[in-house]
A tleap script that builds the chain and sets N, CA, C and O, in Angstrom:
source leaprc.protein.ff14SB
mol = sequence {
  NMET ALA LYS ALA LYS GLN ALA PRO LYS PRO
  PRO THR SER TYR GLU LEU LEU GLY MET ARG
  ILE HIE LYS ILE ILE ASN THR PRO ARG SER
  GLN ALA SER LYS SER ALA LEU LEU GLU ARG
  ALA ALA ASN ASP SER PRO GLU ASP TRP ASP
  ARG ILE LEU GLU GLU ILE ALA GLU ASN ASP
  ASN VAL THR ILE ALA HIE ARG ASP GLY GLY
  ALA VAL HIE ILE PHE TRP THR VAL PRO LYS
  GLU CASP
}
set mol.1.N position { -38.119 5.109 -11.084 }
set mol.1.CA position { -37.404 4.269 -11.450 }
set mol.1.C position { -35.807 4.343 -10.549 }
set mol.1.O position { -35.294 5.159 -9.783 }
set mol.2.N position { -35.411 3.046 -11.119 }
set mol.2.CA position { -34.589 2.509 -10.498 }
set mol.2.C position { -33.461 3.207 -11.079 }
set mol.2.O position { -33.611 3.945 -12.053 }
set mol.3.N position { -32.152 2.977 -10.438 }
set mol.3.CA position { -31.062 3.366 -10.923 }
set mol.3.C position { -29.929 2.577 -11.536 }
set mol.3.O position { -29.120 2.156 -10.709 }
set mol.4.N position { -29.789 2.405 -12.275 }
set mol.4.CA position { -28.761 1.294 -12.594 }
set mol.4.C position { -27.352 1.186 -11.862 }
set mol.4.O position { -26.790 2.231 -11.535 }
set mol.5.N position { -26.815 0.062 -11.617 }
set mol.5.CA position { -25.986 -0.323 -10.996 }
set mol.5.C position { -24.449 0.204 -11.788 }
set mol.5.O position { -24.528 0.012 -13.001 }
set mol.6.N position { -23.524 0.622 -11.493 }
set mol.6.CA position { -22.513 0.997 -12.214 }
set mol.6.C position { -21.344 0.056 -11.905 }
set mol.6.O position { -21.141 -0.196 -10.718 }
set mol.7.N position { -20.354 -0.629 -13.067 }
set mol.7.CA position { -19.727 -1.321 -12.619 }
set mol.7.C position { -18.542 -0.500 -11.925 }
set mol.7.O position { -18.076 0.558 -12.348 }
set mol.8.N position { -18.179 -1.135 -10.873 }
set mol.8.CA position { -17.195 -0.858 -9.928 }
set mol.8.C position { -15.702 -0.533 -10.996 }
set mol.8.O position { -15.309 -1.314 -11.863 }
set mol.9.N position { -15.186 0.526 -10.722 }
set mol.9.CA position { -13.887 1.325 -11.399 }
set mol.9.C position { -12.846 0.101 -11.010 }
set mol.9.O position { -12.751 -0.460 -9.918 }
set mol.10.N position { -12.141 -0.137 -12.143 }
set mol.10.CA position { -10.957 -1.008 -11.774 }
set mol.10.C position { -10.118 -0.086 -11.310 }
set mol.10.O position { -10.146 1.134 -11.474 }
set mol.11.N position { -9.005 -1.079 -10.428 }
set mol.11.CA position { -8.218 -0.372 -10.284 }
set mol.11.C position { -6.793 0.601 -10.885 }
set mol.11.O position { -5.995 0.128 -11.693 }
set mol.12.N position { -6.717 1.537 -10.508 }
set mol.12.CA position { -5.315 2.363 -10.878 }
set mol.12.C position { -4.180 1.085 -11.229 }
set mol.12.O position { -4.503 -0.074 -10.967 }
set mol.13.N position { -2.698 1.432 -11.904 }
set mol.13.CA position { -1.902 1.002 -12.341 }
set mol.13.C position { -1.309 1.105 -10.629 }
set mol.13.O position { -0.752 0.136 -10.113 }
set mol.14.N position { -1.476 2.105 -10.056 }
set mol.14.CA position { -0.608 2.464 -8.971 }
set mol.14.C position { -1.654 1.932 -7.711 }
set mol.14.O position { -1.190 2.233 -6.611 }
set mol.15.N position { -2.775 1.311 -7.651 }
set mol.15.CA position { -3.095 0.557 -6.889 }
set mol.15.C position { -2.974 -0.808 -6.744 }
set mol.15.O position { -2.830 -1.518 -5.749 }
set mol.16.N position { -3.079 -1.101 -8.212 }
set mol.16.CA position { -2.617 -2.256 -8.281 }
set mol.16.C position { -1.306 -2.636 -7.886 }
set mol.16.O position { -1.118 -3.593 -7.135 }
set mol.17.N position { -0.445 -1.981 -8.322 }
set mol.17.CA position { 1.416 -2.058 -7.466 }
set mol.17.C position { 1.225 -1.901 -5.717 }
set mol.17.O position { 1.912 -2.598 -4.971 }
set mol.18.N position { 0.118 -0.813 -5.124 }
set mol.18.CA position { 0.461 -0.907 -3.992 }
set mol.18.C position { -0.183 -2.075 -3.576 }
set mol.18.O position { 0.413 -2.605 -2.639 }
set mol.19.N position { -1.272 -2.713 -3.971 }
set mol.19.CA position { -1.726 -4.117 -3.528 }
set mol.19.C position { -0.738 -5.332 -3.442 }
set mol.19.O position { -0.669 -6.187 -2.559 }
set mol.20.N position { -0.047 -5.204 -4.497 }
set mol.20.CA position { 1.085 -6.344 -5.014 }
set mol.20.C position { 2.281 -6.144 -3.754 }
set mol.20.O position { 2.804 -7.160 -3.296 }
set mol.21.N position { 2.734 -4.574 -3.149 }
set mol.21.CA position { 3.421 -4.577 -2.260 }
set mol.21.C position { 3.232 -4.716 -1.060 }
set mol.21.O position { 4.065 -5.129 -0.253 }
set mol.22.N position { 2.064 -4.369 -0.822 }
set mol.22.CA position { 1.018 -4.670 0.636 }
set mol.22.C position { 1.173 -6.295 0.758 }
set mol.22.O position { 1.676 -6.686 1.811 }
set mol.23.N position { 0.788 -7.308 -0.227 }
set mol.23.CA position { 0.918 -8.466 0.007 }
set mol.23.C position { 2.047 -8.723 0.464 }
set mol.23.O position { 2.070 -9.118 1.629 }
set mol.24.N position { 3.517 -8.578 -0.369 }
set mol.24.CA position { 4.752 -8.893 -0.054 }
set mol.24.C position { 4.903 -8.488 1.725 }
set mol.24.O position { 5.271 -9.162 2.687 }
set mol.25.N position { 4.496 -7.279 1.605 }
set mol.25.CA position { 5.039 -6.569 3.173 }
set mol.25.C position { 4.286 -7.691 4.366 }
set mol.25.O position { 4.721 -7.945 5.489 }
set mol.26.N position { 3.237 -8.154 3.816 }
set mol.26.CA position { 2.351 -8.522 4.623 }
set mol.26.C position { 2.618 -10.223 5.200 }
set mol.26.O position { 2.043 -10.699 6.179 }
set mol.27.N position { 3.589 -10.930 4.359 }
set mol.27.CA position { 3.697 -12.217 4.316 }
set mol.27.C position { 4.272 -12.556 5.770 }
set mol.27.O position { 4.981 -11.741 6.360 }
set mol.28.N position { 3.947 -13.746 6.297 }
set mol.28.CA position { 5.022 -14.194 7.552 }
set mol.28.C position { 6.576 -13.682 7.313 }
set mol.28.O position { 7.213 -12.694 7.676 }
set mol.29.N position { 6.784 -14.532 6.737 }
set mol.29.CA position { 8.228 -14.213 6.536 }
set mol.29.C position { 8.902 -12.653 6.388 }
set mol.29.O position { 9.941 -12.333 6.966 }
set mol.30.N position { 8.208 -11.847 5.608 }
set mol.30.CA position { 8.681 -10.169 5.868 }
set mol.30.C position { 8.246 -9.662 6.881 }
set mol.30.O position { 8.842 -8.643 7.229 }
set mol.31.N position { 7.234 -10.062 7.641 }
set mol.31.CA position { 6.933 -9.770 8.834 }
set mol.31.C position { 8.194 -10.174 9.971 }
set mol.31.O position { 8.754 -9.299 10.632 }
set mol.32.N position { 8.565 -11.756 10.089 }
set mol.32.CA position { 9.357 -11.869 10.881 }
set mol.32.C position { 10.366 -11.311 10.686 }
set mol.32.O position { 10.861 -10.934 11.748 }
set mol.33.N position { 11.142 -10.974 9.525 }
set mol.33.CA position { 12.407 -10.833 9.579 }
set mol.33.C position { 12.507 -9.011 9.308 }
set mol.33.O position { 13.581 -8.470 9.044 }
set mol.34.N position { 11.040 -8.152 9.447 }
set mol.34.CA position { 10.879 -6.945 9.090 }
set mol.34.C position { 11.940 -6.746 8.353 }
set mol.34.O position { 12.991 -6.372 8.872 }
set mol.35.N position { 11.798 -7.013 6.762 }
set mol.35.CA position { 12.050 -6.591 5.688 }
set mol.35.C position { 11.711 -7.426 4.196 }
set mol.35.O position { 11.793 -8.646 4.056 }
set mol.36.N position { 11.439 -6.751 3.470 }
set mol.36.CA position { 11.319 -7.516 2.201 }
set mol.36.C position { 11.911 -6.752 0.862 }
set mol.36.O position { 12.044 -5.566 0.560 }
set mol.37.N position { 12.171 -7.873 0.274 }
set mol.37.CA position { 12.709 -7.456 -1.272 }
set mol.37.C position { 11.576 -7.041 -2.192 }
set mol.37.O position { 10.653 -7.846 -2.316 }
set mol.38.N position { 11.509 -5.679 -2.976 }
set mol.38.CA position { 10.464 -5.283 -3.748 }
set mol.38.C position { 11.433 -5.382 -5.353 }
set mol.38.O position { 12.645 -5.168 -5.363 }
set mol.39.N position { 10.766 -5.679 -6.423 }
set mol.39.CA position { 11.035 -5.731 -7.549 }
set mol.39.C position { 9.994 -5.561 -8.383 }
set mol.39.O position { 8.918 -6.156 -8.321 }
set mol.40.N position { 10.470 -4.366 -9.524 }
set mol.40.CA position { 9.588 -3.969 -9.881 }
set mol.40.C position { 9.126 -4.413 -11.147 }
set mol.40.O position { 9.921 -4.201 -12.063 }
set mol.41.N position { 7.809 -5.102 -11.525 }
set mol.41.CA position { 7.439 -5.779 -12.397 }
set mol.41.C position { 7.481 -4.742 -13.703 }
set mol.41.O position { 7.434 -3.513 -13.741 }
set mol.42.N position { 7.611 -5.948 -14.972 }
set mol.42.CA position { 7.523 -5.234 -16.535 }
set mol.42.C position { 6.960 -4.612 -16.466 }
set mol.42.O position { 7.359 -3.456 -16.604 }
set mol.43.N position { 5.593 -4.875 -16.199 }
set mol.43.CA position { 4.512 -3.805 -16.691 }
set mol.43.C position { 3.913 -2.736 -15.671 }
set mol.43.O position { 2.799 -2.255 -15.880 }
set mol.44.N position { 4.837 -2.299 -14.328 }
set mol.44.CA position { 5.383 -1.229 -13.517 }
set mol.44.C position { 5.398 -0.060 -14.121 }
set mol.44.O position { 6.404 0.126 -14.805 }
set mol.45.N position { 4.594 0.824 -14.101 }
set mol.45.CA position { 5.014 1.976 -14.755 }
set mol.45.C position { 6.116 2.424 -13.640 }
set mol.45.O position { 6.263 2.113 -12.458 }
set mol.46.N position { 6.847 3.316 -14.549 }
set mol.46.CA position { 7.970 3.837 -14.096 }
set mol.46.C position { 7.896 5.085 -12.771 }
set mol.46.O position { 8.734 5.207 -11.877 }
set mol.47.N position { 6.792 5.827 -12.941 }
set mol.47.CA position { 6.291 6.445 -12.601 }
set mol.47.C position { 5.735 6.160 -10.993 }
set mol.47.O position { 5.952 6.713 -9.915 }
set mol.48.N position { 4.825 4.893 -11.471 }
set mol.48.CA position { 4.350 4.508 -10.052 }
set mol.48.C position { 4.998 4.055 -9.424 }
set mol.48.O position { 4.757 4.148 -8.220 }
set mol.49.N position { 6.261 3.261 -9.898 }
set mol.49.CA position { 7.036 2.782 -8.850 }
set mol.49.C position { 8.184 4.163 -8.023 }
set mol.49.O position { 8.689 4.124 -6.901 }
set mol.50.N position { 8.271 5.039 -8.865 }
set mol.50.CA position { 9.168 5.951 -8.361 }
set mol.50.C position { 7.965 6.565 -7.371 }
set mol.50.O position { 8.595 7.038 -6.425 }
set mol.51.N position { 6.842 6.740 -7.182 }
set mol.51.CA position { 6.074 7.749 -6.088 }
set mol.51.C position { 5.938 6.500 -5.098 }
set mol.51.O position { 6.275 6.828 -3.960 }
set mol.52.N position { 5.513 5.067 -5.207 }
set mol.52.CA position { 5.261 4.190 -4.223 }
set mol.52.C position { 6.636 4.137 -3.401 }
set mol.52.O position { 6.470 4.406 -2.211 }
set mol.53.N position { 8.113 3.814 -3.815 }
set mol.53.CA position { 8.977 4.375 -2.874 }
set mol.53.C position { 9.254 5.460 -2.432 }
set mol.53.O position { 9.793 5.441 -1.325 }
set mol.54.N position { 9.008 6.874 -3.101 }
set mol.54.CA position { 8.897 8.304 -2.164 }
set mol.54.C position { 7.860 7.870 -1.256 }
set mol.54.O position { 8.320 8.246 -0.178 }
set mol.55.N position { 6.796 7.340 -1.017 }
set mol.55.CA position { 5.813 7.487 -0.147 }
set mol.55.C position { 6.476 6.386 0.633 }
set mol.55.O position { 6.589 6.842 1.771 }
set mol.56.N position { 6.896 5.356 0.608 }
set mol.56.CA position { 7.377 4.420 1.770 }
set mol.56.C position { 8.397 5.114 2.586 }
set mol.56.O position { 8.561 5.139 3.806 }
set mol.57.N position { 9.211 5.815 1.360 }
set mol.57.CA position { 10.625 6.795 1.966 }
set mol.57.C position { 10.318 7.472 2.788 }
set mol.57.O position { 11.237 7.833 3.522 }
set mol.58.N position { 8.853 8.018 3.119 }
set mol.58.CA position { 8.632 9.020 3.937 }
set mol.58.C position { 8.153 8.523 5.229 }
set mol.58.O position { 7.901 9.420 6.035 }
set mol.59.N position { 7.946 7.220 5.666 }
set mol.59.CA position { 7.495 6.716 6.710 }
set mol.59.C position { 8.862 6.422 8.125 }
set mol.59.O position { 10.007 5.974 8.063 }
set mol.60.N position { 8.465 6.663 8.669 }
set mol.60.CA position { 9.581 6.744 10.040 }
set mol.60.C position { 10.075 5.340 10.329 }
set mol.60.O position { 9.396 4.445 9.824 }
set mol.61.N position { 10.855 5.072 10.859 }
set mol.61.CA position { 11.801 3.679 10.930 }
set mol.61.C position { 11.494 3.061 9.839 }
set mol.61.O position { 10.691 2.136 9.966 }
set mol.62.N position { 12.096 3.411 8.255 }
set mol.62.CA position { 11.961 1.973 7.252 }
set mol.62.C position { 12.989 2.759 6.620 }
set mol.62.O position { 12.845 3.967 6.432 }
set mol.63.N position { 14.431 1.868 6.153 }
set mol.63.CA position { 15.274 1.746 5.344 }
set mol.63.C position { 15.292 1.561 4.254 }
set mol.63.O position { 15.334 0.333 4.180 }
set mol.64.N position { 15.288 2.089 2.924 }
set mol.64.CA position { 15.426 1.546 2.152 }
set mol.64.C position { 16.868 1.475 1.526 }
set mol.64.O position { 17.721 2.356 1.642 }
set mol.65.N position { 16.991 0.420 0.920 }
set mol.65.CA position { 18.575 -0.247 0.023 }
set mol.65.C position { 17.981 -0.242 -1.696 }
set mol.65.O position { 17.087 -0.939 -2.178 }
set mol.66.N position { 18.592 0.503 -2.173 }
set mol.66.CA position { 18.270 -0.086 -3.571 }
set mol.66.C position { 19.968 -1.268 -4.079 }
set mol.66.O position { 21.164 -0.981 -4.031 }
set mol.67.N position { 19.318 -2.441 -4.472 }
set mol.67.CA position { 20.221 -3.035 -5.061 }
set mol.67.C position { 20.383 -3.253 -6.630 }
set mol.67.O position { 19.473 -3.084 -7.442 }
set mol.68.N position { 21.656 -3.645 -6.927 }
set mol.68.CA position { 21.690 -4.084 -8.359 }
set mol.68.C position { 20.324 -4.755 -9.055 }
set mol.68.O position { 19.616 -5.723 -8.779 }
set mol.69.N position { 20.326 -3.744 -10.094 }
set mol.69.CA position { 19.285 -4.873 -11.156 }
set mol.69.C position { 17.833 -4.518 -11.033 }
set mol.69.O position { 16.812 -5.038 -11.483 }
set mol.70.N position { 18.125 -3.187 -10.081 }
set mol.70.CA position { 16.465 -2.634 -9.958 }
set mol.70.C position { 15.879 -2.426 -8.846 }
set mol.70.O position { 15.428 -1.344 -8.471 }
set mol.71.N position { 15.842 -4.017 -7.938 }
set mol.71.CA position { 15.053 -4.107 -6.785 }
set mol.71.C position { 15.597 -3.367 -5.497 }
set mol.71.O position { 16.671 -2.827 -5.235 }
set mol.72.N position { 14.437 -3.558 -4.810 }
set mol.72.CA position { 14.925 -2.121 -3.601 }
set mol.72.C position { 14.606 -3.448 -2.222 }
set mol.72.O position { 13.774 -4.311 -2.502 }
set mol.73.N position { 15.046 -3.489 -1.329 }
set mol.73.CA position { 15.237 -4.048 -0.214 }
set mol.73.C position { 14.512 -3.005 1.025 }
set mol.73.O position { 15.173 -1.991 1.250 }
set mol.74.N position { 13.583 -3.123 1.610 }
set mol.74.CA position { 13.308 -2.478 2.654 }
set mol.74.C position { 13.450 -2.841 4.006 }
set mol.74.O position { 13.611 -4.052 4.154 }
set mol.75.N position { 13.441 -2.220 4.964 }
set mol.75.CA position { 13.419 -2.736 6.610 }
set mol.75.C position { 12.920 -2.107 7.464 }
set mol.75.O position { 13.078 -0.895 7.315 }
set mol.76.N position { 12.431 -2.368 8.226 }
set mol.76.CA position { 11.801 -1.458 9.599 }
set mol.76.C position { 11.826 -2.018 10.653 }
set mol.76.O position { 12.120 -3.191 10.881 }
set mol.77.N position { 11.307 -0.658 11.838 }
set mol.77.CA position { 11.292 -1.410 13.082 }
set mol.77.C position { 10.210 -0.847 13.735 }
set mol.77.O position { 9.683 0.259 13.610 }
set mol.78.N position { 9.933 -1.919 14.549 }
set mol.78.CA position { 8.285 -1.434 15.207 }
set mol.78.C position { 8.947 -0.854 16.383 }
set mol.78.O position { 9.833 -1.542 16.890 }
set mol.79.N position { 8.586 0.676 17.090 }
set mol.79.CA position { 9.282 1.233 17.976 }
set mol.79.C position { 8.270 0.558 19.136 }
set mol.79.O position { 7.169 0.095 18.837 }
set mol.80.N position { 8.853 0.573 20.628 }
set mol.80.CA position { 9.013 -0.100 21.352 }
set mol.80.C position { 7.629 1.219 21.961 }
set mol.80.O position { 7.682 2.448 21.933 }
set mol.81.N position { 6.648 0.402 22.399 }
set mol.81.CA position { 5.459 1.808 23.127 }
set mol.81.C position { 5.900 1.583 24.691 }
set mol.81.O position { 6.297 0.550 25.230 }
set mol.82.N position { 5.729 2.690 25.156 }
set mol.82.CA position { 5.943 3.344 26.822 }
set mol.82.C position { 5.017 2.810 27.215 }
set mol.82.O position { 4.687 2.934 28.395 }
savepdb mol mol.pdb
quit
């Protein structure tokens, strides 16, 4: 007997937030300026938002600047290889 295929598990709210931020950071404009402005969407969970900002802050060479209105500007540097 063949197993029934299970429907793929939908992404969590945190995963959706991560995908959105990933897209923003990887735009040509953000990559050229090595910065991105992140804004929390109305449907983003405050817990997810805080968690992702904490995880971003853990990275070396990343600076986070909180802006008025709740937006966050992130800046990064790419270390030179020896």
